[in-house]
N, C-alpha and C positions, 0 to 999 in steps of 0.2 A: 504493500499502499504505501508506501513512504517512497520507496523506489518511484513509482505511477508518480505520484505526486512531484517530488524532483524532475521525473524525463516532462512533465506537463508542463511547469514554471519553466524550466531552460526551453524548452520549441517555443511558447511563450515570447519566452525573450527571444529567440532567434529572429522570429517573426517582428515583432516591435523593431529589432532595428534593421534589420531590411528594407522594411514597409518605410521607415524614417530617411533608409539613407537616399529611397529613390524621393523622399520628399523637398529633402537637403540639395541635391544635387540638381531639381527645378529652382526652387528658390534661390538657390546659390548663383542660376545664369543672370536672374534679374536682381542681383545685390550686386555682384559685380559690373554691370552693364550700367545698374544707376553710376554709382559710385567714377564710375569709368567718364561717362556721361555728363557728370556733374550733378545730378537732381538730387534729392534733398530726401533722403532712407531716414524713415521714423523708430519704424519694430522690424526686426527678423523673427516670424512668429513660427513655430514648430507643433504643430496644430492649435487646432481653435479652444474656444471657450476662455472662463478664468486663466489667470497665468499662475501657475505652483511653483515658479520659479523666473523670475527676472535679475535679466542688468543692464544698465545701460556705460556703453563704452564710446570715448566719440562722438554721444550726440545720439546714438545708437541705442534704443531697445531692445535687447536681446529676449528670446523670453520663449518657454515654453508651456502652452496652453491645456487645461482639462481633460478636455476632448479626444482622445487620439485618434486626430482624421485628419489628414489636412495641412496645410500650412500656408502664410504670406507674408510678402515682403509689403509694408505699406510703404508706400508713394504716390505722396500726396498729388506731385506734379503730373501724375499719369493720367488719374481719372478717379471721381470718385467713389469711392466700397467703402463707407461706412456701413454700409447694411450689414457685411464679407465683416470686418476689419474692426469696426470699433471707430468711435469720435477720431478724428486726427489735430496733431497738437498746434499745426499750421493753418493762419487765415489761408488759403487758397489766394487771396486776394491782392497778398502784399507777396507771394514769392514770383520769382522771376518768369518771365516766357518760356517752353519750352519746343525746341523744334519739334515736330512732326518726324524726320531723319529718328530723332533722339529717343521718339518713345517708341516706334517702329522697332529701333533696335531694343532698346528694357524690356518691350513685351515677347521678340521674339526670342532673347537671350534663353526664356526658359525650356520655350520648346527644346531649343538647340544643344541644352545641358543634357535634358532627358534623352533626346537622342546620340547626342555623345556615350552618352552611359550605359544605354543599351550596346552601343557599339563594345565596348569595354567590353559587359557582358556577354556578348554571342565571342568575343577572339574567348574569352576564358572558358566558356562551352566549346570552343570549339577545340581548346587542347584540352580541358579533362570530360571532355563528352559527355554524352546526354542520356542517360537508359532511355529505352528503347522497347516495348511491345510487342508481339505478333502484330497485334491490333493494330498498331502506329505502319504496320510494316511489309502488312498483308491484305488482301479483298476475298480471300477465301471464306466460303461460310460457315459457323460450326456448328449452329443449333437453328432450328427451324421452329418456331411457338407450332405447334400443331393447331388447323384451322385462324391462325393469324394472317394479315394483307399475303406474306410471300409466302407460305405454306399454297393457299387458293392458287395463286399463280401460277407455281408449279417449281417453286425456287427451291432446292435439295440441298442438304446435306453437302459440302468438298466442293460448292459450284465455286466458281471465280467470279467474284462481280467483276463488271471492263468496266461500265461506264452504268451512268444516276441521272437522268432526263435530259442525256444529249451532252454531259461533260467527264470526261474519262478520271477515274479515280484510280488511286495509288494507297489508300486508307481506309481503315474506319472512322479514327477520329478527328476530332474538326478543330483541332488547334495545331496550328503549324496554313499552309495554303488552304484557304476554305472550301471552296470548289475542284478539292483533289480528298475529297473527306465523303464518305458516302455517308454519313448520320447529317451532315451539312445539308448537304443537298438532297435529300428527302424532308428534312424539315422546310427548305428553303422555296419549296417546289411551290409554284402558282396554279395548278392543274388538278382537278381530283384524281387524275392515274398516271402515274407514271412508267414512263419505260426506260427497262433497268436491264443491257446488256450483260448478258451472262455466258464466260466458257465454261462448257462442262463434254469432258473426253476427248477435248480437242475445237470441238466444233461450237463457235460463237449464235447467240441465238438471243432473240428481245422476248423479254415475257414483260406485260401492262402491268401493272400493282398499283391497289388503293392504297394508300397507304390511312392510319387510323390516328386518330392524336387523345388515348384513353384518358376519359374524367380525372383531370384534378382530384385530389384528399383534401379537403378543408379548405385554406383561403390561400394556399400554395400558388406556385406560378402554375399559368397556363401549360399541360403536355405538347408537345411540339409533335409533331405527324411521327409517325414511324411504321414499320414493317415487319417488324416482331422478329427480327435474327440475330446473335451473336454472333464475332467475328470467332475464326478458328483458334484455338490458343493449346502450347502442351498444357496440360494439368499441373502445378506445382505445388510442393506440399508447404502450407504455412507454418504449421503448429502439427502434431502429431499430442495427441490426447493418454495422459499416464496412464495403463492397467488396458490399453485398447486391446485390440484385436491386431493394427497394424502396431503400435509398439513393439508388441509379443512378436512380432514377423520380420522385428528390426526392423522399420520403412523411420527414415528420418526429414527434417525438416530440409527443406529445396532439393528433395529427391522431383525431379520429374516422371510422372506417372504415360509411360508411352500408350499402351494399351491394357485391355482387360480380357481373358479368355478371348487372347489372342487378335479383340478389334480393337484398332487405332481410336484414341479418341481425340476426340475434337475439341472438347470440354470439358471441366471436373463434373458439372451436372448427370453428367451419363453411365459413372459409376453409380450413383446415387440410383438412377433408373433400374440396370441391372441390378443391385444388390434387393432393389424394392420386388424385383421379380424371382428369385434365385433364392432370395432370403439367406439362410444361414450355410447355404451348400459354398464352401472353399472356391476364390476365385484368383486367377493365377494373372498379377502383377507384373509386366516388364516395364521397367526401370530404368532410369538410367542418372548416375550419380559421378560426376565427376569425369563425365566424359564417359564413363564405362556402363554398360548397358548389364544390365540380369534379370532373371526373372523370378518373383516369390510370390510363396502362396501365403495367402491371409485366410481367414475362418471367419467372419461375422459372424457377432455376437451384440442381440438386445442387450442394452444401458442398461445401467440399475437407474439411472436419473438420465432423462428426456424423454424423446420422442423412443416411444416402445414399438422400431421398428429394426432389421437388425441390421448395421452399421460398423465400421470398422475402425472409427473415431480418428480421425484427420479432416483439418483446418484445410480450405484451400486459401494459397495467392489467388489473388483476382487477377494480379498480372501476368500469368502464364510467364513461359522461359521470356528473358532477356536479355540484351546484349546492350553493346555502347556504341553511339554514332559519333560521330564526329562536323556534324553539318559547320560548312560552312559561315565565315559571319555574313555573309550576302544571303547565301540561303537563308537562316534565321529573321533579320532585318525583312529582307522584300515579302516574307511568307507571313510577316505580323501585319507587313505594309497593306497586305492582300486579303486577310482575315478581317480590319477595319473597316478596308471600305468593303468589303462584303457584306458584314454586318450594318452600316449605314445606308445601303443600297435595299438592303432586306426590311429592315426595318421602317424603310421611308415607302415602301411600295403595299400599295392598299389589299393585296392580295397574297401578302406574305403572311406565315401564320409565326413568325419572329416579330415581336413588340415590345416597346419598352422594356415591360416588368421582366424581359429573358434578362438585361444587364443587369451590373453589379454592380455595387457602391464601396466603399473602404472596406465597411462591414464584412459584406461577401470576399471582396478581396485577402484579408487577412483570413478567413475562413478558409479559403482553399490555398494559402501558402501555410497554413497549420498545417492541414490534410497533406500537402506537398514533404513537409518537413517530418510528419509521422514513418512514411516508406524509407525504407532502405534505398540510396544514397538521393536520400532527401534533398542534401543542400546542391544538387549537380540538378536535381527537378526544377530548383526553388534559380537557381542561375538563368537556366534555360526561361522558366516563366517571365522572370525580371526583365530580361529581352524584348517579349511581347508586352510587358505593363508599361517600359517607358517610351517604346515606340506607340504605342497608343495613349499615354497621356503627353506625347510630344505632339502627334496630331489634333488629336481632340480639341487640345487650348488653342489649335491653329485656325477651329470653328469660328465663322463669321459673327457672335454671340460675343454682344455687350457684356462685361464681366471676365469673358475669356480672353487668352492674352492676342486673339483674331480677332475677336471683336475690338481690342484697343489698338493693334494694327490698323484696322478695316476705320476706326476714327479717324486717328493717323492722318491716312492718306486721305480720306475726305476732309479734313482741317487744313493738310496741304495744297486740294486742290481750290478750298475756298478763299486761301492766301488767309484765313482769319480763323482765331480759337472757336472752336461750337460755343453756344451759350451753353453759360453752367450749368442753368435748371435744367434746359432741355437735356443735357447731360447728366443731372443728379436723377432725373425723372427715369432717362432710358436704363442707366444702370440701374436703380433699385427696382425697376420692375423686373428684369434679369436677374438680378440678383435674386428676386423673391421664385424665380421661377425655375433659377437654378435649385433653391434648397427645398423647393417644393418636390422635384425628381428626385433628388437626396430621397429626401422625405422617402418618397413613394418604393425607390430598389431599393434602399434600407428595411423596409418592412421586410421586401421578399427576402432578404439578406438574412433577415433576422427568424424567417421563417423556416431558412435554411439549415440553422446551426441545431449541430448535434445532443435534442433536448434528451432523446432518449436511444435508446439503443435497438438498432434493427430488432426484429422477429429471430433473421436468419444467425446473428451475432450471441442473441440469448438463445437460440437451442445449442450451440457448439458451446457455448460456457457451460451451462449447468448439466453436459453429457459427464455422466461417469460412470466407468466400468467395474467389475469387482475383479482383483487380480485374478489371474488364468493361476490354475495348478501349474505348478512346475516353469522352468525354464523355455520361454518361445525359440523356435530355429532360427538361427542367423545368418545373415544374408552372406 
């Protein structure tokens, strides 16, 4: 219990440190550019809310807020931002005017620094590698839900999906280049029936599949369109339950289970289906450990505690077999840019099932970071995701919306064209209105982010944790 608590706190610390690094890099860009161009800087704040620490150095108040999300640099000559940053200390009318070019440089510096940090992270990922699951590197179907859309259309286990809705695909996962993902193209489709091209026995054929969007549970995000298939991946054991048949037979964590009774396994659930049919009949498993393949016979038993069906007492690693890839910085950054533009296009399309509620704010991002750090190779995954997030932070901030950096740039361009400053009252009204809209949007996505937090364990996890076996008489066979 103490170890679990310490691990939880350590992961939380990792999340806070990395998330803050992203914020500091962006705001540091604004800060350094403002100092360079001679603008007045009042505050450099990490996080919002009432400060829990502050110190004034060289006329600038450095502070740490009490709400652990976001940050800002208060530059009163740039634009009125009191709604987000609080009241300013200087009377704007008494401050010297700022050239539009200086405003553009200061506003653009934040996204430039975020983009630069993304490149640094991408180089690190290129050097140390990124964990890749079979679902990230293959389009082979491992499971087709009976009576689901894919099954009705004729898709079978072992089929290799070539294209979805006219877009060639290379993997299931939607992260990376979105248009190369099976999941993304299904969710993004704008027609009731999707053409899916598959390869089976060396022949290409096109099937028409009608996706479904399962009803959401409670107040959570609306489910995206699915065809109810799972990727093929070699099942890997995450945990072997004490005194269970698998432990007695000598199975170990990280073993790959290639086949059961001679039948190749495309996903872990197939073994459970076999046990449901065969009960306590011994099953021969073909496993791979350290690159060597062997056969182990396991006799299932009904656990003393848990679901009263014959089981061997293992928990699967949902990621399956993993490899380490070394994508180039260009592949990582260009893939992130592609995903952002695809997401914007999907959200703005009236026919798309992807809406604003499917985006995430700081709570959702930190939750994702936490889940990445929980997994093996967590730092590798977190660094890779930081590339995506920094590119996202850079490009989204360049949108021409007042309050965002792109809005400041747009207003500065307008000011340059007009050759005179925009009326301060008009500017205050526009900035305040947009700030309120941004705050409303953040509260909206944060509502769904909070619902996504792991308030309770999944039913599957609870069953695994509760499963207990009575010790078997005598030592079990050794592998």
